[in-house]
C-alpha positions in Angstrom: -53.7 26.6 -24.5 -53.0 28.7 -28.2 -56.1 28.4 -30.6 -55.6 28.8 -34.2 -56.8 32.0 -36.7 -60.6 30.1 -37.1 -60.8 30.8 -33.9 -62.7 27.3 -33.5 -62.1 27.7 -29.4 -63.5 30.8 -29.0 -66.7 29.9 -31.0 -67.5 26.7 -29.2 -67.6 28.7 -26.4 -69.6 31.4 -27.7 -67.3 34.4 -28.3 -68.3 36.1 -31.2 -66.7 39.1 -33.3 -67.5 43.0 -33.1 -68.7 42.2 -36.3 -71.3 39.4 -35.2 -72.5 41.3 -32.2 -76.1 43.7 -32.3 -75.0 47.3 -33.6 -77.5 48.2 -30.5 -75.3 46.3 -27.7 -72.9 47.5 -29.1 -73.7 51.0 -28.5 -73.8 50.8 -25.0 -70.1 49.4 -24.5 -68.4 52.0 -23.1 -64.5 51.7 -23.9 -61.0 53.8 -22.5 -57.9 53.4 -22.7 -56.1 52.5 -19.7 -54.2 55.0 -18.3 -50.5 54.2 -19.0 -47.0 56.2 -18.7 -45.6 57.6 -22.3 -42.6 54.7 -21.8 -45.5 52.2 -20.4 -47.4 53.2 -24.2 -44.0 52.7 -26.0 -43.6 49.3 -24.5 -47.5 48.1 -24.8 -47.0 49.2 -28.7 -43.7 47.6 -29.3 -45.1 44.7 -27.5 -48.4 44.1 -29.6 -46.4 43.2 -33.1 -44.4 40.2 -31.1 -48.3 38.6 -29.2 -51.0 39.8 -31.5 -52.2 37.0 -33.8 -51.4 38.6 -36.9 -52.0 36.2 -40.1 -48.9 36.0 -42.6 -50.8 37.3 -45.8 -52.2 40.4 -43.8 -52.1 43.4 -46.0 -51.5 47.0 -44.4 -54.1 49.0 -42.7 -56.5 45.4 -42.2 -57.7 44.5 -38.7 -56.7 41.2 -37.2 -59.6 39.0 -36.7 -58.1 38.6 -33.4 -58.3 42.3 -32.0 -62.3 41.9 -33.5 -62.4 38.7 -31.2 -64.4 39.6 -28.0 -62.9 36.7 -25.4 -61.6 35.6 -22.7 -58.9 32.9 -20.4 -59.3 29.5 -20.8 -58.0 27.6 -18.1 -56.5 24.0 -19.0 -55.4 21.4 -16.4 -54.0 18.5 -18.7 -56.5 17.2 -21.2 -59.5 19.4 -19.4 -60.8 23.2 -20.3 -61.4 23.7 -16.6 
């Protein structure tokens, strides 16, 4: 299952973008980078571009919506989202 650049599936279940969340709520979120070795960081950086949903018309320096989108994992069984 792959959502498109409109993120309709994510929106349908209530997932929002960081830009759509109350600023006071965001202040309470603690994010940290994972503990990776230098080699693991290089591998990660090399893979990000391959798997990130980056629109073809995106300009350098813009942040893709898929990066800002808060989400989860959809489990699909046949025609059903479980």
